[in-house]
N, C-alpha and C positions, 0 to 999 in steps of 0.2 A: 375658570375652566379655558383650555387654552383653545387659541381661535378655530386651528385643525378638527377639532372635535366637534364645536358649535356647528362649523360648515358643515362637517360629514353629519350631525346630527340633524341640521336642516333639511341636508339633499335627500335623507333618507325619508325623512317624513315628508315632503311634497312629492317625491316621486311615488311613495309608497302610495299616497292619497291619490293623486293621479291616476296611477294604473289601476287602483282599486273600484273607482266611481267609471272606469271606462268599460261600455256595455261588452258582453264576450259571452261565452259559455254559462259562467256563474249567474250572469244577469238573468240569462234565458230562463235558467233551470228556476232560479228563485220565484221567477214571473209566473212562471208554469205551475209552481207549486203552491204559491200565494192565491193566486187566482182559484186554482180549481180546489185546494185544501183548507183555506183560508190562513189567517194571520198565525197562528201556533205552528203551524205546519210549515210557513214560510220561514219564523224564525228559526226554529229548529233545522232547515236546511242552511239556514245562514251560518249558525254555530258548525254544520258538518263541513260546509266550505271552508271557516278558519281553522278547523282542524286539518283538514286536506293540505292547506298552505305549509302548515306544521311539517308535514313529511318531507317537503321540499327543502325546506328552511333546516332540518334534522341532518339529512345525507350531504347537505351541502357543507356545512360546518363540521362533521364526524369525518365524511370521506374525501368529497371533493377539494378540501380546503387544503389539506396535506397534498395532494396531486398538483394544485396551482403554484403552490410554494415552491416545487422542485422541477416543474418541466414549463420553461417559458413559451413552447409551442402551443400547449394547451390552454396559457394565459391568453395568448393572441388568438387561437381559435374559439375561446368562450366571448371574447371581445368583439370579433366579427360577427358571430351568432348572436349573442346580445343585442349589440348595436341593429343588426339587420332585423331582430324581431321586433324593437322598437319601433324603428322604422315603417317594418310592414303593420304593426297594430296602429301605428299613426295613420296610414294609409287606409287601413280597412275603417277607419270612422266615416268614410266617406263611400263605402261600399254600398250603403244603404241607396244613397242618391243613384248612383250607377245603376243599382239592380230596378230603382224603382224608374229610369228611362228606358231600361232594356226590356225588363220582364212585367213592368207594373206594379201596382202597390200591392196586390194579392199575392206574388211570388216573392216581394221581398217581404212579406211577413212570414210566410211560409220559410225561407230562409233562415230569417232571424230565430225560430222556434225550434231548428231542427237541431242545432249542438245539445240542446236539453234532453233531447231523445223520448221515447216514449216507453221502453224497456223499463225503466226505473219508477214508472209511476204505477198505481194500484187506483183500482177503482174507489171512487168518493163514499162509497157504503162500507168501505172494510172498516174492520175493527180500530177503533180508536187508537191503543197501542202500538198496532203493526203500522198505521198509518204515520204516526208519528216517528218511529224508528226507522220506515222508509224514508221519510222526509230528510231525517238526518244522513243516512249513507248515500240516499240519493245527491246531495251537497258533497259529503266528503269525497264521492267518486270522481264526481265533475271537476274539482279541483285536482284531486290526489293523481288522476290517471291524465291531467291535460298538461302535453309537451311544454303550451306556452307558459303555463305557470311555472314550470320548472326553469326555462330561459330565463324567466323573469327574475327569480331569485338567485339564480346563478351569476347571473349578469351587475346585479345588486351588490351582490357579497364579493364578485370580483372586482367591480368597477369602482363603485361608490365607497365601499368601506374599506379603510384601509387595513393591510395586512398586520399592520402593528395594534390594530383594535384589539383591548382583551377580549377572553372569551366572554366575561360576564356581561359587558357593552354586547356582543354579537349575539349572546342571547335575549338580552334585553330588546334587540332589535326585532328578532325573533317573534318574540312575545307581542310586540308593538303590533307588526305586521300580521298577525294572526286576528289580533283584536279588532284592528280596523276592518279586516274582513268582515268578520263576526257582527261588528256595529253598523257598519254599512248595508250589509246586504238586511240585517234584520230591520234597520229603518226602512228601504226598498218594499220589502214585505209588508210592513205595518202600513205603508203608504200606497201600495197597491190594492190593499183591501178597503180603503175610502173611496168610492166612484169618482167624487168632485175633484180630490189630489190627484188622482190617477190622471183624470185628463190632463190638467195643469202640468204634471211631471211626462207626459208625453208629448207637449209640445217645446219644453226646456229641454231635454233630454236630447234632441236634435243638436242644438245650438252646444250644449254642455259635451257631446260627442266629438264634434267639430273641434272645437277648441280644445280638447284633452289630446286628439289625434294630430293636431299641430304640434302642440307642446312635446308629444314622445317622439315623433318624426325629429324635431330637430333634436332633441337628446340623445337619439340614436346617431345623427350627421356628426352631432359635435363628437361623440365617442370614437366614431371611426377617423376624424380629422385629427385628432389628440392622439392617434395610437402610433 
C-alpha cells in the first residue's frame, strides 16, 4: 500500500475518533435518552446518530465534491470554515470550566443538556415501540440537523482525503465514520446505565475533553497555516 494512502487512512481514523469522542450535542442527547429510557433506547439513539452522519457523507460525496473540484474559492472557503470549526471545537472543550467560574455548576449542567432539547423526548411511560422509534429519530435529527457535523465532514473530505482517492475508498471512509459514531455512542449509552461506571467516566471525561480540544484546535491551526 502506498505511503500516501497509509498516511491518509491513519489521519482519517485518528481525526474521526477524536471528533466522535469529543462531547457535544450528540453526547448530550445519548446521555439524556440513556438515563431516562435505558440502555436499549440509548443504543438505538447511537444508531440514529450514525445514520445522521451518513447524510453529511452522502451529499458531500455526491454534490459538494464536484463543486470543490472546479472552484478554488470554494476550497479556500471550506478550508477556512473547516479549520475555524476545528479551532472553535477545541476551544469549546474548555467552556464548561469557564461557565462554572461564571455561572456555577448548576448553570453549566443546564447548558450541557440544552443541545439535546426536550421536544424530541417522550414520557417514560409511553409504549415501548414508540419510545424506541423516537430514540432512533432523536439521534438521527440531532446529527443530521447539526451544522457542526456538516462542517466536520466537509473539512475532512476536502482537507484530509485526497481528490485522487477512489470513490470506493471514500465510501469506505464514510462507512467507517458512521460505524465509529454508532459504536462509540452505544458504548456511552451502555456505560451510562451503570451507576458506578457513570461516576468514573464523569471524572475522566473532563480530562478527555480538554485533551481532545487541544488536539482539534492544533489541527485547525495547522490547516490554516498550511493554506
